[in-house]
Every structure is written in structure tokens, then in C-alpha cells.
N, C-alpha and C positions, 0 to 999 in steps of 0.2 A: 504494500500500500504506500509505503514511503517513496518507493521508486516512481510510482504513478503520480503522486503529488509533486515530486520534484520535477518530473518531465512536464506536467501541466503548467506549473509555475514558470519553468524555464521557457516554455513555448510562448506563454503570455508575455513574459518579460522581454523576450526576443522580438516579438511583434511590436511592442511599445517602443523599444529602442530603435528598431528599423523604421518605424513610422516617423520618428523625429529626424532620422538621418536622410531618408530618401528625399529627392527634390519633388516639388509640386508639379503636377501636370498629368498627362495621360499615363505615364509609367508608374506614378504613385498609386493610381487606382488599381492597376494590375498587380503590383507587388502587395498591396494591402489585401486584395482578394485572395491571393495565394497564401499569404500568412494566416488569414482567417480560416481558410479551408484546412490548413495544417493544424491550427489550434483545435478546430472542431474534430478533426480526425483523432488527435491525441486525447481529447476529452471523452470521446465515445469509444475509445479502444477497449475498455473493459467489457462493453456489450458484445464485441466480437467473440470473446471467450465463451459467452453463453451458447453460441451457435456452433462451436467447434466440437468435434468428437475425437476421442483418443484412438490410438491404433488398436487397443484391445477391444473397444466397442466396435470399431470397423471390422476387425477380424471375426467377431461373433455374428455380424450381420451378413457376411459373405459366405455363400455356399460354394466352397472350393471344389467339392466333389462334382457338382453339376457343371461348373466351368471346365473342369478337367475332362469330363465326358464329352462336352460339346467340342472342346479343343481337339480331343482325340479323334472324334468323328470327322471333323474338318481336315485334320492333318492326314488321316487315312484316305479320305476321298481325293485330296490333292496329290498324295503320293501315287495312288492308282492312276490318276489322270497323267501324271508325269511319266510313269513307267510305260503307259500306252503310247504317249507321244514320242518319248525319247528312245525306247527300246522296242516298240511295236509288240509288246507282250500284254496279254490279258492277265489281270492279277486281282487278288483280294488282299488288301493290306490292313494291318492293325497296328496303329501307333498308340502306345500307352503313355499318355501324358499325365504327370503327377505334379503336385505342388509341394515344394519343400523350402528350405532356408534360402536357396538361391532363386526362388521364384518358380515359374512353370518350366518344366523340362521333360523331354521324351525319355521315359525310363526303359522302354524296349520297343523294338520294331519287328514285325513279322510280315513277310511277304510270301504269299502263295501264288506261284505262277501256274496258271491254268493251261496245261499243255506242255509240250517239250520245246524248249527254246535254245538248247545247246549251251553255249558259254554265257548266255544272258544272265543266268543266276549269279555267276561269279562277278560279272560286270556290275550288276545291281548291288551286290554285296560291297564291292569296292567303292561304288558311288556313295552308298550310305555310310560307309566307314570314313570316307573323306569329308562327308557332311557332318561329322562328329556325332553320329548316332551311336548308342551303346546297346548291348544285348541284341544284336542283329541276327535274325533267322530268315534265310531265303531258301525256299524249296520249291520243287515242281510237283504238280498234281496232274494225274491223267484225266481228271474229270473235265 
């Protein structure tokens, strides 16, 4: 509370001192307006704390499991599309996205190539490895 009162008194004192120093004219009106806005902002700053929420409250409001499932679905669909365009292979992909201390990250990737594509499985594995995916599984299915 002492810091708030000191800041408020300092802002008011500064605006009074500046109003004596600045020359009269159009510039004086602009400077006074800016100083008044600054004083008002300092005086109402405690009200902003009423509307802020802490990180703990925010974490309790967010459903990270739901976000992870949506992110996993989107990443899986994007990977299937990429494999179709880049390698010409029909696939079913499963990217498992989780939330941890580092934020959202892909925990594992599973790619099932539908049909036989020769060395494409190895090339896809190498691509995923270069893209920094972990726990990569690429296999072919005859279905």
C-alpha cells in the first residue's frame, strides 16, 4: 500500500511540477492531457488487480486433455495428408500429443502404410526423425 501511495503522490507531484515548467500554448494542453491520463492510470491501477487471474486459477480452468486430443487429431490428419502428397502413400497416422512442463509436444508417432511401398517406410521414418519426433513407429499393412 505504501508503494501505491508513493507512486500516486509522485505522479501528482510530477504533473504539478511539469505544468509550471512547460510553456503556454498548444503543446501545454497536450502535455497536460498526457500527464492527467498517466495520473488516472496510476490511481486506478489497483482495480486492474481485481480482474487478473493467477496461473493456478488459469490452469484449473483449462482442459488440457481435450486440447491434446484435438491437437493430436489435427496433427495426425496433417501428417496423413503430407505423406500422401510427398511420398504418394496411403496411410493412417496417430500422433500422440501431450502437455507437460515444456508445453505441448508429440510424445509418439505411429504411421501405418496401407499397402506395400518398398523403401517409403524407411524414408518416412527418417523424415520424422529429422523433424524431431520421438517414439516413431512406421509399418506396412496389407489391408
